[in-house]
C-alpha positions as CSV (number, residue, x, y, z in Angstrom):
1,X,-6.4,-115.3,194.1
2,X,-5.1,-111.8,194.0
3,X,-6.7,-109.2,196.4
4,X,-7.6,-105.7,195.4
5,X,-4.9,-103.0,195.5
6,X,-4.8,-99.2,195.4
7,X,-3.0,-97.6,192.5
8,X,-2.2,-94.2,193.9
9,X,-1.1,-92.6,197.2
10,X,-4.5,-91.1,198.1
11,X,-6.3,-94.5,197.5
12,X,-8.8,-93.0,195.0
13,X,-8.1,-95.6,192.3
14,X,-8.5,-99.3,193.1
15,X,-7.7,-102.4,191.0
16,X,-10.3,-105.1,191.7
17,X,-9.4,-108.5,193.0
18,X,-9.4,-111.5,190.7
19,X,-8.6,-115.3,190.6
20,X,-6.9,-117.2,187.9
21,X,-7.3,-121.0,187.1
22,X,-4.7,-123.0,185.2
23,X,-4.9,-126.6,184.1
24,X,-2.2,-129.0,183.0
25,X,-2.2,-132.5,181.6
26,X,0.9,-134.6,181.0
27,X,2.0,-138.2,180.9
28,X,5.5,-139.6,181.0
29,X,6.7,-142.6,179.0
30,X,10.0,-144.4,179.4
31,X,11.4,-145.7,176.2
32,X,14.8,-147.5,176.3
33,X,17.2,-144.7,177.3
34,X,14.7,-141.9,176.8
35,X,11.9,-140.3,178.8
36,X,9.1,-138.7,176.7
37,X,6.5,-136.4,178.2
38,X,3.7,-134.9,176.0
39,X,1.8,-132.1,177.8
40,X,-1.0,-129.6,177.4
41,X,-1.3,-126.5,179.6
42,X,-4.3,-124.1,179.7
43,X,-3.7,-120.7,181.4
44,X,-6.5,-118.4,182.5
45,X,-9.0,-121.2,181.9
46,X,-12.0,-119.0,182.9
47,X,-10.8,-116.2,180.6
48,X,-10.8,-113.6,183.4
49,X,-10.1,-109.9,182.5
50,X,-7.4,-108.8,184.9
51,X,-4.4,-106.4,185.3
52,X,-1.1,-108.2,185.0
53,X,1.0,-105.2,186.1
54,X,-0.1,-102.3,188.3
55,X,2.0,-99.1,188.2
56,X,1.6,-97.2,191.4
57,X,1.3,-93.4,190.9
58,X,1.8,-93.7,187.1
59,X,2.0,-90.5,185.1
60,X,-1.2,-89.7,183.2
61,X,-3.3,-92.2,185.2
62,X,-1.9,-95.1,183.2
63,X,-1.9,-97.5,186.1
64,X,-2.9,-100.7,184.4
65,X,-1.3,-103.2,182.0
66,X,-3.9,-105.9,181.0
67,X,-3.0,-109.6,181.5
68,X,-3.2,-112.1,178.7
69,X,-6.4,-113.8,177.8
70,X,-6.8,-117.6,177.8
71,X,-3.7,-119.4,176.4
72,X,-3.1,-123.0,175.4
73,X,0.4,-124.5,175.2
74,X,1.1,-128.0,173.9
75,X,4.5,-129.7,173.6
76,X,6.7,-132.6,174.2
77,X,9.7,-132.9,176.6
78,X,12.4,-135.3,175.8
79,X,14.9,-136.4,178.4
80,X,17.8,-138.9,178.7
81,X,17.8,-141.5,181.4
């Protein structure tokens, strides 16, 4: 959860609060001299619109940089034992 913040010195512009939810799944398998871990990771599960970066007192009132939408990552990690 991120609380609301003001974007300028006179507190006339406020960025709203928001909460992000991520979810990860993984399982580790040990095979001879190797360790194999397939995984899936979901970021911003609820697809919330939010500001990833807030520039205080930005020129031209360009205070906000939007955060990424829902993202999914899948992969495999390989390690040596």
